[in-house]
Structures are given as structure tokens and as C-alpha cells.
N, C-alpha and C positions, 0 to 999 in steps of 0.2 A: 504494500500500500504504500507506494513513492508519491507527495508530492514536491516538486523540481522547479526552482524558478528557473529561465530562461533569458539571456543577457546578453547581446551583444550593441556593440560601438566601431568596430575593432573599421569604419568605411563610413562614407555620408548615412548612414539609419540610425536610429534606434529600434532594436528591435528586443522588448521584453516578451516574456511568457509562459502558463506554470500547465503542469503537470498530476496532474490531479492522480492517481489509478489506475497510468499507463490512455488514460486521453488528452487529450490536449484542451486544456477548453477554458484557456485564454489563450489571443496568442491581436500585438500591438506593433505594427511597421508604421515610422513616416523617415524620412527626411529630414537629419537634425546638422545639418555639414557643422564640424565646429562647436557646436549646439547640445548635446550630447552629455555636454556638463552642466549641463542646467537645470534636464526633461530630465535625465537617469534614477532619483532617486523618489523622483515624481511618480515618476509615473514607473514607476515599481509597484508605493503606493496605492498605486490609484486599483492598480493592478487586484493586489489582493485583497484587495475593500472590494471588490468583483463578485472575484470568488470567495467572500465568506472565509478565511480563514491569513493566521497569522503569521508573521516571519516566523518565531517560536513551533510555529507544528508545522515549517519543511523538516525537510527529509534528506534534500539536494539541494545541490545549487552547480548551472552550469553557465560555463561563459565559454566564449575566445577569443583564445591566447596571441591573437595577431597570427600571420602579418602583417599589416597594416599604418594609417593614421598614429603615432608615440604615442601623443593626447587618447585619440579614442583608444586606444590598446590598452592602456591605461584606468581609465573609463572605470568598464566594465569588469576589468579582471581584479582592481580591485576596489570594490563592491560585492566580485564574488563573493570574494578572498576573508574581507573583514566582513561576511553573513558566515563566509560556513569557517569562521574562528572564534567566533562567537557567541555564537549557534548552537556546535560543537555536529557540524555538518562535513559528510565529503563531498566534492568540488570535483567535477569532471571540465575537460578543456578540450575545448580542438579548434586548431591553427585553423582564422578567421578564411581560408580561400576549402580549405573540406568543408567548411558549412557553406560556401559558396554554391559546393562542388553536392552537394547531402548523399542521398545515394544510389544519383545517375551513373547509369553507363561506364566504361572510361573514356575519359574526357579533360579535357587543360582547360584548366582554371586563370583571370587572367584578375590582377587586380594593381589600379594605377598607380605605380611612383613614385609618378614626375618626373623629371626630364626626358624624357624617350625610355622609360622604363618598367616593368608592369612585374610586377612579386608572380611566381608561374606556379600552381601546384595542378602537381596532376592523376587521378585519385576515378577507382575502377572501385565502384556501391561501397563507399563511402570508408576505401583505404588508398592508405595511400603506393603510389605505385615509383613515385620519388620522392625523393625529400621538394618542401619545397625551396627557390626558390628569385632569385631575384636575376631577370633579362633584361636585351635590348630587345625594340621591342622590331625593331632588324636579325633577330637570332631567332625568339618568338616562330617572329613568320617563317626561314626557316627550317624551323624544323618540329613542327605544327605536324604535319602532315596530312592527315583527313581525320584526324582529333575535331572530336564537338568543343565547343566555346561557350565556357561559362566565363560569367561574368560580366568585367571591361569590357567587352567586344566591340566596343568603337572604335577603342586604342589599335588592331587591328583590320576599322574600315568596312562591322559589321553591325548589323545594326542591335542595340541592347538590349534583355527582354527579362519583364518582372519578373525575381527570387525573388520568397516564400521565407526570408530566414529560419524565421521561430517552429516553422511548418519542418527545413533541410536538417536546424537543430536539435525536434523533436524526431527524427528518422530517424538518427543518426546516436539515439543513445541504448540503440540492438547492440551498437560498435565502438565505443566505449569504452575506458576506463578510472571508476573511479577512486576516486585520492583521501585521501583520509589527509595524509598531512596538507596542511597549504602550503607550507613556504617550495616544495615540491612542484608548485606551480609557479611555472616563469614564463616574463610578456617573450614568443617569438618576434626579433626587430632582426630582420636581410637588410642593412642598407649597406 
């Protein structure tokens, strides 16, 4: 009987979700580029109130750990770690690129890293094929092959598609690992 809080602030969206008894009962996602810190705690409080539970009733916290915006990564990770530590909860952390890919079949995931570069991940059904890395856009184009793209596809001249980050995090719960020691969960920076 799990009650999990899901949080992602690694890119331009603020995403909050709640899972109760293996059901995604609440999800919120909106663009809040460089303003996630202003809204994250408030949105978490609203979410908990909406589903009728208190933070003390949570049994785990799920966060993204990067790569992505330096500050954005730290917002969700800090909130998640503070909640997990103070309430003695396990924490589960996913790569931000893994969250974008979700449980998709073999795909290449892109997130803008600025300066004609992107954070790149290669995933298949929630599992990394290769470690996340940072690459120049020209290099990505030449190494991509026929893999479908997920994420910031506009970087390679394709149209972006909406991604349901919280739904993806919910589906990834089946492949994630809980960590009891919050100190072992570290941000993933690739600069």
C-alpha cells in the first residue's frame, strides 16, 4: 500500500504527481521555466490536500536527478531528499532523460544543454542502453541512425511532442530501486 510523491523540475516543466495503492491519483504539469522554485512546494501542498493525505502518510518519494537545468535539478532533488530524510522515507531517483523516455521502445532522448549541445540518453523500456552523456548536435545527428527521438526534437529539426512526465515516472516505478539512505542519491550533472 504505497503512497508516493513524484516530482520533476529538471527542465522547463514543474511536474508533481501522487500515487496511492499503485494508482496515479494526481498529476500536474505546466511550463514554469526558471520559476519552479517559486511554485514547487505550493503545488506539492495543493496535491496532498487534493488527494486527502498529509506528508506523514507518504511511504516514498520519487524524483528526477538530472541532467538538466542546474537549479532545476536541485529543486526537486532537495525537496525530495528533505522529505525523505525528515519523514524516514525511501527515495527513488531517475535520470531526467529516463523520465522523458518512460517505457518507450528503443529510443534516443534529447534535452537542450545550450551552445549547440544536448544531453543524450539511449533507453529501451525504462533501461539505459548507454550512460547519459552530453554531445554536440552534429555528432548526435551522425550517430542517431534510425532511432526515434524523444524530448527536445526541435534541436534536430523535428517537431516536439508533448510528454506526460508524471505518467512516465509512474510507469518507471516498476524498474526503479528504492534507496533508504538519502545521502546516496546525488544530482547527475554532465557539463
